[in-house]
C-alpha positions in Angstrom: 93.9 88.9 104.5 95.2 92.4 104.3 94.6 94.2 101.0 97.2 96.8 100.2 96.0 100.3 99.2 98.0 103.0 97.5 97.2 106.6 97.8 97.9 108.6 94.6 97.6 112.4 94.4 96.3 113.5 91.0 95.2 116.7 89.3 92.1 116.7 87.1 91.2 118.9 84.2 87.4 118.6 83.5 85.7 119.8 80.3 88.8 119.0 78.3 88.8 118.2 74.6 90.3 114.8 75.4 90.1 112.0 77.9 93.5 110.7 78.9 95.9 110.0 81.8 99.2 111.9 81.6 102.3 111.0 83.7 105.0 113.6 83.6 108.8 113.2 84.1 108.4 113.6 87.9 105.7 110.9 88.0 102.9 113.5 88.6 99.6 112.3 87.3 97.1 114.5 85.5 93.8 113.4 84.1 92.1 115.2 81.3 88.3 114.5 81.3 85.6 115.3 78.8 83.0 115.4 81.5 82.0 118.6 83.2 82.3 118.8 87.0 78.5 118.5 87.5 76.6 115.9 89.5 79.7 113.8 89.9 80.1 113.1 86.2 83.8 114.1 86.2 84.5 111.9 89.3 82.8 108.9 87.6 84.9 109.4 84.4 88.0 109.8 86.6 87.5 106.4 88.2 86.7 104.8 84.9 89.7 106.2 83.2 92.1 105.3 86.0 90.7 101.8 86.2 91.2 101.2 82.5 94.8 102.7 82.6 95.7 100.6 85.6 93.9 97.4 84.5 91.9 97.1 87.7 88.2 96.9 88.4 86.4 100.3 89.1 85.5 98.9 92.5 89.2 99.0 93.4 89.4 102.8 93.0 87.9 105.4 95.2 88.3 109.1 95.7 89.7 109.4 99.2 89.9 113.2 99.2 89.0 116.1 96.9 85.7 114.9 95.4 84.7 118.5 94.7 88.0 119.9 93.7 90.6 119.5 90.9 93.3 118.1 93.3 92.3 114.6 94.4 93.7 111.8 96.5 92.8 108.4 95.0 92.9 105.1 96.9 93.8 102.1 94.7 93.3 98.7 96.2 95.5 95.7 95.3 98.5 97.6 93.9 101.5 99.3 95.5 102.9 102.6 94.3 105.6 101.1 92.1 103.0 98.9 90.3 100.8 102.0 89.8 103.6 104.0 88.3 104.8 101.1 86.1 101.3 100.6 84.8 100.7 104.3 84.1 104.1 104.5 82.3 103.2 101.4 80.2 99.8 103.0 79.4 101.5 106.2 78.4 103.9 104.4 76.1 101.1 102.4 74.5 99.4 105.7 73.5 102.4 107.0 71.6 
């Protein structure tokens, strides 16, 4: 069985006043995180927040590139890109 993986490029803003996922008009994803970028806390919160927004287990999300930077490439198992964007848009509408 082949499990599909989607690679998603995101930008992270640690030490923010809010924790949220934002999808802009161009489908660029930005995560605002309360956690500081110390001892992997921001990365852990990044994975938790994306898993919740996408409705997938945390084990389906991994940081493929950029673990120590603001620009990250996230690998999401079990969803294709259109499903990821649709779920993020749905999550964005639910917040408003």
